[in-house]
Backbone atoms as SQL, in Angstrom:
CREATE TABLE atoms (id INTEGER PRIMARY KEY, chain TEXT, resi INTEGER, resn TEXT, atom TEXT, x REAL, y REAL, z REAL);
INSERT INTO atoms VALUES
  (1, 'A', 1, 'MET', 'N', 205.626, 41.786, 99.323),
  (2, 'A', 1, 'MET', 'CA', 206.935, 42.273, 99.655),
  (3, 'A', 1, 'MET', 'C', 207.284, 43.828, 98.973),
  (4, 'A', 2, 'VAL', 'N', 207.827, 44.689, 99.591),
  (5, 'A', 2, 'VAL', 'CA', 207.898, 46.030, 99.060),
  (6, 'A', 2, 'VAL', 'C', 209.503, 46.464, 99.514),
  (7, 'A', 3, 'GLU', 'N', 210.286, 46.994, 98.472),
  (8, 'A', 3, 'GLU', 'CA', 211.578, 47.498, 98.749),
  (9, 'A', 3, 'GLU', 'C', 211.411, 49.299, 99.242),
  (10, 'A', 4, 'ILE', 'N', 211.775, 49.561, 100.302),
  (11, 'A', 4, 'ILE', 'CA', 211.707, 50.947, 100.439),
  (12, 'A', 4, 'ILE', 'C', 213.059, 51.318, 100.851),
  (13, 'A', 5, 'ASP', 'N', 213.795, 52.245, 100.008),
  (14, 'A', 5, 'ASP', 'CA', 215.026, 53.036, 100.308),
  (15, 'A', 5, 'ASP', 'C', 214.811, 53.591, 101.622),
  (16, 'A', 6, 'HIS', 'N', 215.877, 53.460, 102.474),
  (17, 'A', 6, 'HIS', 'CA', 215.865, 54.343, 103.828),
  (18, 'A', 6, 'HIS', 'C', 215.811, 55.816, 103.617),
  (19, 'A', 7, 'ILE', 'N', 216.225, 56.234, 102.393),
  (20, 'A', 7, 'ILE', 'CA', 216.074, 57.705, 102.379),
  (21, 'A', 7, 'ILE', 'C', 214.791, 58.061, 101.939),
  (22, 'A', 8, 'LEU', 'N', 214.247, 57.317, 101.059),
  (23, 'A', 8, 'LEU', 'CA', 212.726, 57.294, 100.574),
  (24, 'A', 8, 'LEU', 'C', 211.566, 57.185, 101.356),
  (25, 'A', 9, 'GLY', 'N', 211.963, 56.601, 102.626),
  (26, 'A', 9, 'GLY', 'CA', 211.316, 56.354, 103.558),
  (27, 'A', 9, 'GLY', 'C', 210.922, 57.453, 104.521),
  (28, 'A', 10, 'ARG', 'N', 211.632, 58.276, 104.345),
  (29, 'A', 10, 'ARG', 'CA', 211.154, 59.590, 105.311),
  (30, 'A', 10, 'ARG', 'C', 209.625, 59.834, 105.319),
  (31, 'A', 11, 'GLY', 'N', 209.468, 60.115, 106.418),
  (32, 'A', 11, 'GLY', 'CA', 207.701, 60.456, 106.504),
  (33, 'A', 11, 'GLY', 'C', 206.966, 59.395, 107.229),
  (34, 'A', 12, 'LEU', 'N', 207.437, 58.202, 106.904),
  (35, 'A', 12, 'LEU', 'CA', 206.684, 56.942, 107.131),
  (36, 'A', 12, 'LEU', 'C', 207.273, 56.474, 108.504),
  (37, 'A', 13, 'THR', 'N', 206.254, 55.614, 109.009),
  (38, 'A', 13, 'THR', 'CA', 206.490, 55.217, 110.469),
  (39, 'A', 13, 'THR', 'C', 206.666, 53.618, 110.300),
  (40, 'A', 14, 'PHE', 'N', 207.796, 53.296, 110.900),
  (41, 'A', 14, 'PHE', 'CA', 207.997, 51.545, 110.818),
  (42, 'A', 14, 'PHE', 'C', 207.892, 51.148, 112.235),
  (43, 'A', 15, 'SER', 'N', 207.226, 50.112, 112.308),
  (44, 'A', 15, 'SER', 'CA', 207.130, 49.636, 113.463),
  (45, 'A', 15, 'SER', 'C', 207.284, 47.912, 113.503),
  (46, 'A', 16, 'GLU', 'N', 207.510, 47.429, 114.804),
  (47, 'A', 16, 'GLU', 'CA', 207.499, 45.903, 115.043),
  (48, 'A', 16, 'GLU', 'C', 208.510, 45.344, 114.020),
  (49, 'A', 17, 'ALA', 'N', 209.794, 45.956, 113.700),
  (50, 'A', 17, 'ALA', 'CA', 210.717, 45.795, 112.686),
  (51, 'A', 17, 'ALA', 'C', 211.582, 44.570, 113.306),
  (52, 'A', 18, 'ARG', 'N', 211.868, 43.755, 112.297),
  (53, 'A', 18, 'ARG', 'CA', 213.114, 42.699, 112.598),
  (54, 'A', 18, 'ARG', 'C', 213.596, 42.323, 111.661),
  (55, 'A', 19, 'VAL', 'N', 214.968, 42.154, 111.557),
  (56, 'A', 19, 'VAL', 'CA', 215.960, 41.757, 110.494),
  (57, 'A', 19, 'VAL', 'C', 215.609, 40.126, 110.419),
  (58, 'A', 20, 'LEU', 'N', 215.312, 39.625, 109.129),
  (59, 'A', 20, 'LEU', 'CA', 215.079, 38.419, 108.902),
  (60, 'A', 20, 'LEU', 'C', 216.255, 37.433, 108.543),
  (61, 'A', 21, 'ARG', 'N', 217.521, 38.005, 108.808),
  (62, 'A', 21, 'ARG', 'CA', 218.668, 37.188, 108.617),
  (63, 'A', 21, 'ARG', 'C', 219.619, 37.692, 109.825),
  (64, 'A', 22, 'GLU', 'N', 220.467, 36.742, 110.036),
  (65, 'A', 22, 'GLU', 'CA', 221.596, 37.054, 111.519),
  (66, 'A', 22, 'GLU', 'C', 222.711, 37.659, 110.527),
  (67, 'A', 23, 'GLY', 'N', 223.227, 38.497, 111.456),
  (68, 'A', 23, 'GLY', 'CA', 224.454, 39.119, 111.017),
  (69, 'A', 23, 'GLY', 'C', 224.489, 40.858, 111.119),
  (70, 'A', 24, 'GLY', 'N', 225.364, 41.282, 110.541),
  (71, 'A', 24, 'GLY', 'CA', 225.483, 42.874, 110.812),
  (72, 'A', 24, 'GLY', 'C', 225.311, 43.564, 109.474),
  (73, 'A', 25, 'SER', 'N', 224.959, 43.230, 108.600),
  (74, 'A', 25, 'SER', 'CA', 224.768, 44.067, 107.201),
  (75, 'A', 25, 'SER', 'C', 223.472, 44.912, 107.362),
  (76, 'A', 26, 'ASP', 'N', 223.692, 46.096, 106.916),
  (77, 'A', 26, 'ASP', 'CA', 222.291, 47.034, 106.979),
  (78, 'A', 26, 'ASP', 'C', 221.488, 46.849, 105.526),
  (79, 'A', 27, 'HIS', 'N', 221.925, 45.706, 104.924),
  (80, 'A', 27, 'HIS', 'CA', 221.165, 45.200, 103.562),
  (81, 'A', 27, 'HIS', 'C', 220.532, 44.155, 103.562),
  (82, 'A', 28, 'TYR', 'N', 220.283, 43.374, 104.876),
  (83, 'A', 28, 'TYR', 'CA', 219.471, 42.384, 104.995),
  (84, 'A', 28, 'TYR', 'C', 217.929, 42.769, 105.083),
  (85, 'A', 29, 'PRO', 'N', 217.040, 41.742, 104.653),
  (86, 'A', 29, 'PRO', 'CA', 215.441, 42.221, 104.566),
  (87, 'A', 29, 'PRO', 'C', 215.273, 42.537, 105.983),
  (88, 'A', 30, 'VAL', 'N', 214.200, 43.356, 106.128),
  (89, 'A', 30, 'VAL', 'CA', 213.641, 43.468, 107.581),
  (90, 'A', 30, 'VAL', 'C', 211.996, 43.312, 107.354),
  (91, 'A', 31, 'ARG', 'N', 211.201, 42.770, 108.022),
  (92, 'A', 31, 'ARG', 'CA', 209.929, 42.942, 108.386),
  (93, 'A', 31, 'ARG', 'C', 209.422, 43.912, 109.249),
  (94, 'A', 32, 'ALA', 'N', 208.559, 44.533, 108.663),
  (95, 'A', 32, 'ALA', 'CA', 207.989, 45.856, 109.403),
  (96, 'A', 32, 'ALA', 'C', 206.621, 46.087, 109.065),
  (97, 'A', 33, 'LEU', 'N', 205.771, 46.816, 110.005),
  (98, 'A', 33, 'LEU', 'CA', 204.661, 47.336, 109.773),
  (99, 'A', 33, 'LEU', 'C', 204.807, 48.901, 109.459),
  (100, 'A', 34, 'VAL', 'N', 204.160, 49.130, 108.262),
  (101, 'A', 34, 'VAL', 'CA', 204.601, 50.610, 107.632),
  (102, 'A', 34, 'VAL', 'C', 203.281, 51.338, 107.990),
  (103, 'A', 35, 'SER', 'N', 203.467, 52.672, 108.464),
  (104, 'A', 35, 'SER', 'CA', 202.132, 53.607, 108.420),
  (105, 'A', 35, 'SER', 'C', 202.437, 54.847, 107.766),
  (106, 'A', 36, 'PHE', 'N', 201.479, 55.102, 106.860),
  (107, 'A', 36, 'PHE', 'CA', 201.727, 56.263, 105.935),
  (108, 'A', 36, 'PHE', 'C', 201.348, 57.520, 106.653),
  (109, 'A', 37, 'PRO', 'N', 201.729, 58.778, 106.196),
  (110, 'A', 37, 'PRO', 'CA', 201.201, 60.033, 107.012),
  (111, 'A', 37, 'PRO', 'C', 199.903, 60.260, 106.707),
  (112, 'A', 38, 'LYS', 'N', 199.071, 60.568, 107.220),
  (113, 'A', 38, 'LYS', 'CA', 197.456, 61.077, 106.820),
  (114, 'A', 38, 'LYS', 'C', 197.303, 62.091, 106.082),
  (115, 'A', 39, 'GLU', 'N', 196.806, 62.298, 104.975),
  (116, 'A', 39, 'GLU', 'CA', 196.715, 63.395, 104.110),
  (117, 'A', 39, 'GLU', 'C', 195.527, 64.110, 104.426),
  (118, 'A', 40, 'GLU', 'N', 195.447, 65.563, 104.604),
  (119, 'A', 40, 'GLU', 'CA', 194.359, 66.538, 104.738),
  (120, 'A', 40, 'GLU', 'C', 193.824, 66.286, 103.229),
  (121, 'A', 41, 'PRO', 'N', 192.331, 66.654, 103.518),
  (122, 'A', 41, 'PRO', 'CA', 191.299, 66.581, 102.255),
  (123, 'A', 41, 'PRO', 'C', 191.820, 67.944, 101.508),
  (124, 'A', 42, 'LYS', 'N', 191.606, 67.840, 100.380),
  (125, 'A', 42, 'LYS', 'CA', 191.939, 68.960, 99.523),
  (126, 'A', 42, 'LYS', 'C', 190.786, 70.216, 99.949),
  (127, 'A', 43, 'GLY', 'N', 191.178, 71.343, 99.947),
  (128, 'A', 43, 'GLY', 'CA', 190.379, 72.498, 100.407),
  (129, 'A', 43, 'GLY', 'C', 190.134, 72.556, 101.816),
  (130, 'A', 44, 'SER', 'N', 190.733, 71.795, 102.618),
  (131, 'A', 44, 'SER', 'CA', 190.678, 71.911, 104.032),
  (132, 'A', 44, 'SER', 'C', 191.146, 73.100, 104.503),
  (133, 'A', 45, 'GLY', 'N', 192.130, 73.757, 103.633),
  (134, 'A', 45, 'GLY', 'CA', 192.765, 74.954, 104.336),
  (135, 'A', 45, 'GLY', 'C', 194.115, 74.719, 105.066),
  (136, 'A', 46, 'LYS', 'N', 194.321, 73.758, 105.040),
  (137, 'A', 46, 'LYS', 'CA', 195.655, 73.226, 105.761),
  (138, 'A', 46, 'LYS', 'C', 196.667, 72.743, 104.595),
  (139, 'A', 47, 'PRO', 'N', 198.094, 73.486, 104.888),
  (140, 'A', 47, 'PRO', 'CA', 199.158, 73.331, 103.944),
  (141, 'A', 47, 'PRO', 'C', 199.449, 71.795, 103.679);
């Protein structure tokens, strides 16, 4: 289990997310698949 702040999660892709507790709070735990952006190899000429 990992905690990712919604601000620090920028650039990540969250899919198949669901809240693990009923209610309306935005602080309830969420289960999701997380995809990280692909990094280009160093020296590839891409920024």
